[in-house]
C-alpha positions as CSV (number, residue, x, y, z in Angstrom):
1,M,0.9,-74.6,3.1
2,S,-0.1,-71.2,4.4
3,H,2.1,-68.9,6.5
4,V,1.2,-66.8,9.6
5,T,3.4,-64.1,10.9
6,Y,2.8,-62.5,14.3
7,R,4.3,-59.0,14.6
8,I,4.9,-57.2,17.9
9,V,3.5,-53.7,17.8
10,E,2.7,-50.8,20.1
11,H,-1.1,-50.8,20.7
12,D,-3.5,-49.0,23.1
13,G,-0.8,-47.7,25.4
14,G,1.0,-51.0,25.6
15,W,2.2,-53.8,23.3
16,A,0.3,-56.4,21.3
17,Y,0.9,-59.0,18.6
18,K,-0.7,-58.5,15.2
19,S,-1.6,-61.0,12.5
20,G,-2.9,-59.3,9.3
21,D,-5.3,-56.6,10.5
22,T,-6.1,-58.4,13.8
23,F,-4.6,-57.3,17.2
24,S,-4.2,-59.4,20.3
25,E,-5.1,-58.1,23.7
26,T,-2.8,-55.4,25.0
27,F,0.2,-56.3,27.2
28,A,2.2,-54.1,29.5
29,S,5.5,-54.9,28.0
30,H,7.1,-55.9,24.7
31,D,8.4,-59.1,26.3
32,E,4.9,-60.1,27.5
33,A,3.5,-59.5,24.0
34,R,6.3,-61.5,22.4
35,A,5.9,-64.4,24.8
36,A,2.2,-64.5,24.0
37,A,2.9,-64.4,20.2
38,V,5.3,-67.2,20.5
39,R,2.7,-69.3,22.4
40,A,0.1,-68.4,19.7
41,A,2.5,-69.4,16.9
42,R,3.3,-72.7,18.6
43,E,-0.4,-73.5,19.1
44,Q,-1.1,-72.9,15.3
45,K,1.2,-75.8,14.5
46,V,-0.6,-78.3,16.7
47,P,-2.7,-80.8,14.5
48,D,-6.4,-81.2,15.4
49,Q,-9.3,-83.3,14.1
50,T,-10.7,-82.8,10.7
51,A,-14.1,-81.1,11.0
52,M,-16.7,-79.1,9.2
53,I,-16.4,-75.4,10.1
54,E,-18.7,-72.4,9.4
55,Y,-17.7,-68.8,9.2
56,E,-18.9,-65.5,7.8
57,G,-17.1,-64.4,4.7
58,S,-16.1,-60.9,3.8
59,D,-19.2,-60.5,1.7
60,G,-21.4,-61.3,4.7
61,E,-22.4,-64.7,3.5
62,W,-22.0,-67.8,5.7
63,V,-19.6,-70.4,4.4
64,T,-19.4,-74.1,5.4
65,E,-16.3,-76.1,4.6
66,R,-14.2,-79.0,5.6
67,A,-11.1,-78.1,7.6
68,D,-8.3,-80.6,7.5
69,G,-7.0,-80.7,11.1
70,H,-3.5,-81.7,9.9
71,D,-3.1,-78.8,7.4
72,R,-1.3,-76.5,9.8
73,P,0.4,-73.2,8.8
74,A,4.0,-72.3,9.1
75,T,4.4,-69.6,11.7
76,D,6.9,-67.0,12.9
77,V,7.2,-64.0,15.2
78,E,8.8,-60.7,14.3
79,G,9.7,-57.9,16.6
């Protein structure tokens, strides 16, 4: 099982949550950013339908693969 951590950080004159190198939108307060991160973390745990997905890989090539809608990551929020 994979694991996703959302970190609350200062960003663009406000606050955001960050996962890896990706930032959320900017929020006016730390509390707003944390609440949004908690919602995002909760949504990551919700199972969905198994489906075929397509995305562009880091090498610029398109990848098609089967995504198991019940294989959900563990999540947490820091900050």
